[in-house]
C-alpha positions as CSV (number, residue, x, y, z in Angstrom):
1,M,9.3,58.0,35.4
2,K,10.4,57.0,38.9
3,Y,10.4,53.2,39.9
4,E,11.8,51.1,42.6
5,I,13.8,47.9,42.3
6,L,12.3,44.7,43.8
7,E,14.8,42.0,44.6
8,I,13.6,38.5,44.5
9,G,16.2,35.9,45.0
10,D,19.1,36.9,42.4
11,K,16.6,38.8,40.3
12,K,16.3,42.6,40.4
13,L,13.1,44.0,38.8
14,P,11.7,47.4,38.2
15,L,8.5,48.0,40.1
16,R,6.1,50.8,39.9
17,F,2.5,51.1,41.5
18,G,1.2,54.1,39.8
19,F,-2.4,54.6,38.4
20,N,-1.4,52.5,35.4
21,A,-0.5,49.5,37.2
22,L,-3.7,49.8,39.2
23,R,-5.7,50.3,35.8
24,K,-4.0,47.2,34.5
25,Y,-4.9,45.1,37.8
26,S,-8.4,46.4,37.4
27,L,-8.6,45.2,33.7
28,K,-7.1,41.6,34.7
29,T,-9.2,41.1,37.7
30,G,-12.3,43.1,37.2
31,A,-11.7,45.0,40.4
32,T,-13.6,48.1,41.2
33,M,-12.4,51.2,43.1
34,N,-14.0,49.8,46.2
35,D,-12.3,46.5,45.7
36,L,-8.9,48.5,45.5
37,N,-9.6,49.7,49.0
38,K,-9.3,46.1,50.3
39,L,-5.8,46.0,49.2
40,S,-4.8,48.1,52.2
41,T,-6.6,45.8,54.6
42,G,-5.1,42.6,53.4
43,Q,-8.4,41.2,52.3
44,V,-7.2,39.8,49.0
45,T,-6.7,36.4,47.6
46,F,-3.3,35.1,46.7
47,N,-4.3,35.5,42.9
48,D,-5.1,39.1,43.5
49,A,-1.8,39.8,45.4
50,F,0.4,38.1,42.8
51,T,-1.6,39.8,39.9
52,L,-1.1,43.2,41.7
53,I,2.7,42.4,42.0
54,Y,2.7,41.3,38.5
55,C,1.2,44.6,37.3
56,G,3.6,46.6,39.3
57,I,6.6,44.7,37.8
58,E,5.0,45.0,34.4
59,D,4.6,48.8,34.8
60,G,8.1,49.2,36.3
61,H,9.6,47.7,33.2
62,R,7.5,50.2,31.1
63,A,8.7,53.0,33.3
64,S,12.4,52.0,33.0
65,K,11.9,51.5,29.3
66,Q,12.8,47.6,29.4
67,S,11.1,45.0,27.5
68,F,8.8,42.7,29.7
69,K,8.2,39.2,28.7
70,M,7.3,37.4,31.9
71,S,3.9,35.8,32.5
72,L,2.0,35.9,35.8
73,D,3.2,32.2,36.3
74,D,6.8,33.3,35.8
75,V,6.6,36.1,38.4
76,T,4.8,33.9,40.9
77,D,7.3,31.2,40.5
78,L,10.1,33.6,41.5
79,F,8.7,33.8,45.1
80,D,9.2,30.0,45.7
81,G,12.1,29.8,48.0
82,N,12.3,33.5,48.2
83,I,9.2,34.5,50.2
84,D,11.3,36.8,52.5
85,C,11.9,39.2,49.8
């Protein structure tokens, strides 16, 4: 499976935004298909944005066959001081 590498500070994390990541995002947030359309317009909360990033990183790890042991808080904390990534 293909995936990208997201660099946040000194961390390099596999990232994949396929249907599985969107499915997991939907499970975690209760988002519907119509809610997913809001992602392209920027009408999302910070929690929604970071949950989506989390799901993309989680699925990137699955695609790259790496174990994933970070929490949503861990992923969000990576952005402190690294907002320009």
